[in-house]
C-alpha positions as CSV (number, residue, x, y, z in Angstrom):
1,X,63.7,42.1,89.0
2,X,65.7,44.2,91.6
3,X,69.4,44.0,91.4
4,X,72.0,45.0,94.0
5,X,73.7,48.4,93.3
6,X,77.2,47.4,92.1
7,X,78.6,50.6,93.6
8,X,81.2,52.7,92.0
9,X,83.7,51.4,89.5
10,X,87.5,52.1,89.8
11,X,87.7,54.4,87.0
12,X,84.8,56.5,88.4
13,X,86.4,56.6,91.9
14,X,89.9,57.4,90.2
15,X,88.3,60.4,88.3
16,X,86.4,61.8,91.3
17,X,89.6,61.1,93.4
18,X,91.3,63.9,91.4
19,X,88.9,66.4,92.5
20,X,88.9,65.1,96.1
21,X,92.6,65.4,96.4
22,X,92.8,68.5,94.4
23,X,90.3,70.3,96.8
24,X,92.7,69.3,99.7
25,X,95.8,70.3,98.1
26,X,94.4,73.8,97.2
27,X,93.8,74.3,101.0
28,X,97.3,73.7,102.3
29,X,99.6,76.7,103.2
30,X,103.3,76.6,102.0
31,X,104.6,75.6,105.4
32,X,101.9,72.6,105.7
33,X,103.9,70.6,103.3
34,X,106.7,70.2,105.5
35,X,104.4,68.9,108.4
36,X,104.4,65.2,109.2
37,X,101.5,63.2,107.9
38,X,100.0,60.1,109.7
39,X,101.8,58.0,107.1
40,X,104.9,56.8,108.9
41,X,108.0,58.9,108.4
42,X,106.5,61.1,105.6
43,X,105.7,64.8,105.3
44,X,102.7,66.1,103.5
45,X,105.1,66.7,100.5
46,X,106.4,63.2,100.6
47,X,102.8,61.8,100.6
48,X,101.9,64.0,97.4
49,X,105.1,62.8,95.7
50,X,104.1,59.1,96.5
51,X,100.6,59.9,95.2
52,X,102.1,61.3,92.1
53,X,104.0,58.0,91.5
54,X,100.7,56.2,92.2
55,X,98.9,58.4,89.6
56,X,101.6,58.0,87.0
57,X,101.0,54.1,87.3
58,X,97.5,54.7,86.8
59,X,98.2,56.9,83.7
60,X,100.4,54.0,82.3
61,X,97.7,51.5,82.9
62,X,95.1,53.7,81.2
63,X,97.4,54.0,78.1
64,X,97.8,50.2,78.1
65,X,101.4,50.4,79.2
66,X,103.4,48.7,82.0
67,X,104.1,51.3,84.8
68,X,107.7,52.2,85.6
69,X,108.8,53.7,89.0
70,X,110.8,56.8,89.3
71,X,114.1,56.7,91.2
72,X,114.1,59.2,94.2
73,X,115.4,59.0,97.8
74,X,112.3,60.7,99.1
75,X,109.0,61.0,97.4
76,X,108.9,64.6,98.1
77,X,111.8,65.0,96.0
78,X,109.5,64.3,92.9
79,X,107.4,67.4,93.7
80,X,108.7,70.1,91.5
81,X,108.0,73.7,92.0
82,X,104.5,74.7,93.8
83,X,102.8,71.7,94.9
84,X,99.3,72.9,93.7
85,X,100.5,73.3,90.2
86,X,102.6,70.1,90.2
87,X,99.5,68.2,91.2
88,X,97.3,69.9,88.8
89,X,99.5,68.7,85.8
90,X,99.4,65.3,87.0
91,X,95.6,65.4,87.5
92,X,95.2,66.8,83.9
93,X,97.2,64.0,82.4
94,X,95.3,61.4,84.4
95,X,92.1,62.9,83.3
96,X,93.0,62.9,79.8
97,X,94.3,59.3,79.9
98,X,91.0,58.2,81.4
99,X,89.0,59.3,78.4
100,X,88.7,56.4,76.1
101,X,90.8,54.1,78.0
102,X,90.2,50.4,77.3
103,X,89.3,49.3,80.9
104,X,88.9,45.6,79.9
105,X,92.5,45.3,78.5
106,X,94.4,42.6,80.1
107,X,97.9,43.2,81.4
108,X,100.3,40.9,83.1
109,X,101.0,41.6,86.8
110,X,103.0,39.9,89.5
111,X,99.5,38.7,90.6
112,X,98.8,37.3,87.2
113,X,96.6,38.8,84.3
114,X,94.6,41.5,85.4
115,X,92.3,44.1,83.6
116,X,93.2,47.8,83.6
117,X,90.1,48.4,85.7
118,X,91.1,45.9,88.2
119,X,94.8,47.3,88.4
120,X,93.4,51.0,88.6
121,X,91.5,50.1,92.0
122,X,94.7,50.8,94.1
123,X,95.6,54.2,92.7
124,X,91.8,55.2,93.0
125,X,91.9,54.2,96.8
126,X,95.2,55.9,97.4
127,X,93.8,59.3,96.3
128,X,91.4,59.1,99.2
129,X,93.6,57.5,101.9
130,X,96.6,59.7,101.1
131,X,94.4,62.8,100.6
132,X,93.2,62.1,104.3
133,X,97.0,61.9,105.2
134,X,97.7,65.3,103.5
135,X,94.8,66.9,105.1
136,X,95.6,65.5,108.7
137,X,99.2,66.9,108.2
138,X,97.7,70.4,107.7
139,X,95.1,69.9,110.5
140,X,92.3,69.8,108.2
141,X,89.1,67.7,108.7
142,X,88.0,65.6,105.7
143,X,85.5,62.6,105.3
144,X,86.1,59.9,102.8
145,X,82.7,59.2,101.1
146,X,81.2,56.2,102.1
147,X,81.1,54.4,98.6
148,X,84.8,54.8,98.5
149,X,85.1,53.0,101.9
150,X,82.8,50.3,100.7
151,X,84.8,49.8,97.4
152,X,88.0,49.6,99.4
153,X,86.9,46.9,101.5
154,X,85.2,44.9,98.7
155,X,88.4,45.3,96.6
156,X,91.1,44.5,99.4
157,X,89.3,42.2,101.8
158,X,89.4,39.1,99.6
159,X,93.2,39.3,99.3
160,X,95.2,36.9,101.7
161,X,96.2,39.0,104.8
162,X,100.0,38.5,103.9
163,X,99.4,40.1,100.5
164,X,97.9,43.1,102.3
165,X,100.0,43.7,105.3
166,X,103.5,43.5,106.3
167,X,106.9,44.2,104.6
168,X,105.7,43.5,101.1
169,X,102.0,44.7,101.6
170,X,100.2,47.9,101.3
171,X,99.5,48.3,105.0
172,X,101.0,47.6,108.4
173,X,98.8,46.1,111.0
174,X,95.3,47.6,111.5
175,X,95.0,50.0,114.5
176,X,91.9,49.4,116.8
177,X,89.5,52.2,116.1
178,X,87.5,54.1,119.0
179,X,84.1,53.0,119.6
180,X,82.7,56.1,118.4
181,X,84.8,56.2,115.2
182,X,83.2,57.8,112.0
183,X,83.3,55.6,109.0
184,X,86.5,57.6,107.8
185,X,88.3,57.1,111.0
186,X,87.6,53.3,111.0
187,X,88.9,53.2,107.4
188,X,92.3,54.9,108.2
189,X,92.6,52.8,111.3
190,X,92.1,49.7,109.2
191,X,95.1,51.1,107.1
192,X,97.3,51.4,110.2
193,X,96.7,55.1,110.9
194,X,95.8,56.7,114.2
195,X,92.6,59.1,113.4
196,X,92.7,60.9,116.5
């Protein structure tokens, strides 16, 4: 019997996303961190700081703990010292937390009980979308792998629109992509970014 390919799991994308983002962070020059990113009102440094918060959430989930949120006026204020080293420390902690994590553990959330694997989906997607943001801020071209794009849609599309977009959602309204948009450009337009 032939079965459909289930695609990557959230923990696999989370793990691979560390390398995806790490390869981008390593390419930035010191001045690039102050450049504006496509993510509204944020610089590349602010985007990295936000990602660090998202990854700390993922680390807490992998440890079976409820996430807590740091208090900072700007996400970039959380980035201490060299951004490459700062990110490397977080990525190392995330990789260690992933080893042996109980992905089937159920945790109470504002959306009801969810498994760790389910809650890890958003931090995993963040690594790729915000990785694109940081690359774009530095004028670097990167492509988000198509299995990641498929995963993002399969996970997010079933949610009601009001949960996904608006003041309380993850994204603002979708931007219409160009007719010749690449899969990456179509994804970032779907997340309210103008790819080019």
